[in-house]
C-alpha positions as CSV (number, residue, x, y, z in Angstrom):
1,M,16.0,-1.1,1.3
2,K,14.4,1.7,3.3
3,I,12.3,4.1,1.3
4,L,10.6,7.2,2.5
5,F,7.7,8.6,0.4
6,L,7.5,12.3,1.3
7,C,4.6,14.7,0.6
8,T,3.4,18.0,2.0
9,G,0.8,16.7,4.5
10,N,1.2,12.9,4.5
11,S,-2.5,12.5,4.0
12,C,-2.9,11.1,0.5
13,R,-0.2,10.5,-2.1
14,S,2.6,9.5,0.3
15,Q,0.2,7.3,2.2
16,M,-0.9,5.6,-1.0
17,A,2.7,5.0,-2.0
18,E,3.5,3.5,1.4
19,G,0.5,1.2,1.2
20,W,1.3,0.0,-2.3
21,A,5.0,-0.6,-1.4
22,R,3.9,-2.7,1.6
23,R,1.5,-4.7,-0.6
24,L,3.6,-5.1,-3.7
25,K,7.2,-4.9,-2.5
26,G,7.2,-5.7,1.2
27,N,9.7,-8.4,0.6
28,V,12.4,-6.0,-0.7
29,I,11.3,-2.6,0.5
30,E,10.8,-1.3,4.0
31,P,8.5,1.7,3.2
32,Y,7.7,4.8,5.2
33,S,5.7,7.9,4.6
34,A,5.9,11.4,6.1
35,G,5.0,15.0,5.3
36,I,6.5,18.3,5.7
37,E,3.4,18.9,7.9
38,K,0.7,16.7,9.4
39,H,-2.7,17.0,7.7
40,G,-4.3,13.8,8.9
41,M,-5.5,10.9,6.8
42,N,-7.5,11.8,3.7
43,P,-10.7,9.7,3.9
44,H,-11.0,9.5,0.1
45,A,-7.5,8.1,-0.2
46,V,-8.3,5.5,2.5
47,K,-11.5,4.6,0.5
48,V,-10.0,4.1,-2.9
49,M,-7.0,2.1,-1.5
50,A,-9.5,-0.2,0.3
51,E,-11.3,-0.6,-3.1
52,A,-8.0,-1.9,-4.5
53,G,-7.5,-4.3,-1.5
54,V,-5.0,-2.2,0.4
55,D,-5.9,-1.2,3.9
56,I,-4.3,2.1,5.0
57,S,-7.0,2.9,7.6
58,G,-4.5,2.2,10.3
59,H,-1.9,4.7,9.0
60,F,-1.6,8.1,10.5
61,S,-0.1,11.4,9.4
62,K,3.6,11.8,10.3
63,T,6.4,14.3,9.9
64,L,10.1,13.5,9.7
65,D,10.4,14.2,13.4
66,D,8.3,11.1,13.9
67,L,10.9,9.0,12.1
68,T,14.0,10.2,13.9
69,G,16.6,7.5,13.9
70,V,15.6,5.9,10.7
71,T,18.2,6.0,8.0
72,F,16.7,5.9,4.5
73,D,18.3,4.6,1.3
74,Y,16.0,6.7,-0.8
75,V,13.6,9.5,-0.2
76,I,11.0,9.9,-3.0
77,T,9.2,13.2,-3.0
78,V,5.7,12.7,-4.5
79,C,4.7,16.3,-4.7
80,G,6.3,19.5,-5.9
81,H,6.0,21.3,-2.6
82,A,7.8,18.5,-0.7
83,N,10.4,18.4,-3.5
84,E,11.0,22.2,-3.2
85,H,11.2,22.0,0.6
86,C,12.8,18.7,1.1
87,P,15.4,18.8,3.9
88,V,18.9,17.6,3.4
89,F,19.4,13.9,4.4
90,P,22.7,12.8,5.8
91,G,25.0,10.1,4.4
92,K,24.1,7.8,1.6
93,T,20.4,8.8,1.3
94,K,19.4,9.6,-2.3
95,V,16.5,12.0,-2.9
96,I,14.4,11.5,-6.0
97,H,11.4,13.4,-7.2
98,V,8.5,11.5,-8.8
99,G,5.5,13.9,-8.8
100,F,1.9,12.9,-8.8
101,E,-1.1,15.2,-9.1
102,D,-2.8,16.2,-5.9
103,P,-6.4,14.7,-5.6
104,P,-7.5,17.0,-2.8
105,K,-6.5,20.1,-4.9
106,L,-8.0,18.7,-8.1
107,T,-11.3,18.0,-6.4
108,K,-11.4,20.9,-4.0
109,N,-14.6,22.4,-5.6
110,M,-16.3,19.1,-6.3
111,D,-19.1,17.6,-4.2
112,D,-18.3,14.3,-2.6
113,G,-19.3,11.5,-4.9
114,E,-18.2,9.3,-7.8
115,A,-16.7,12.1,-9.9
116,K,-14.3,13.0,-7.1
117,L,-13.4,9.3,-6.5
118,V,-12.6,8.9,-10.2
119,I,-9.7,11.3,-9.7
120,Y,-8.5,9.7,-6.5
121,R,-8.5,6.3,-8.3
122,R,-6.5,7.6,-11.3
123,V,-3.8,8.9,-9.0
124,R,-3.9,5.7,-6.9
125,D,-3.3,3.7,-10.0
126,E,-0.5,5.9,-11.3
127,I,1.2,5.5,-7.9
128,R,0.7,1.8,-8.0
129,R,2.3,1.6,-11.5
130,F,5.3,3.6,-10.2
131,V,5.7,1.5,-7.0
132,A,5.6,-1.7,-9.1
133,T,8.9,-0.6,-10.8
134,L,10.7,-0.4,-7.4
135,P,13.4,-0.9,-6.5
136,D,14.8,-1.5,-10.0
137,A,13.8,1.9,-11.3
138,L,15.9,3.5,-8.5
139,T,19.1,1.6,-9.3
140,K,19.1,1.5,-13.0
141,P,21.6,3.9,-14.7
142,K,19.9,6.9,-16.3
C-alpha cells in the first residue's frame, strides 16, 4: 500500500510520519512524504526522531512534482494548510486528513533548548501512535 503524508513544507510532521511508517509498517506500507512547498528538513524534527531510534537525517524536502509517476492508495494530509490546498489525485487515491499541531509554529518564539524539544517530542509521539494504527485505521468502515 502506497501512502503519501502531505504537509505544507515537508520539513517536520510529514517527514516524521514517513519515518515512523518506514520503521513500524515498512512490511505493509510504502511510505512517502511531500509538501505543497519545500522548506528543507527541520533540525529539531531530525533530532527528536533520532532520540526515538528513527533516522530521518537522510530525508530531504520534496513537493508532489518530485513524486511524479507514483500512484498512491492514500494521501494523508497532516496539517490544515495542506488539507485546504490538497490537489486532486486521480483514480482510486483516497485523501484523508489527520491533523497534528505544528511544532515550528508552536515554538516560534522560544529559545532553542529542552522546552522546545518537549513540544517536538509530543507531536512525534502523537504521529507515532497514529501511524501504528495503519493501515487498519484507513480501511475500517466509519
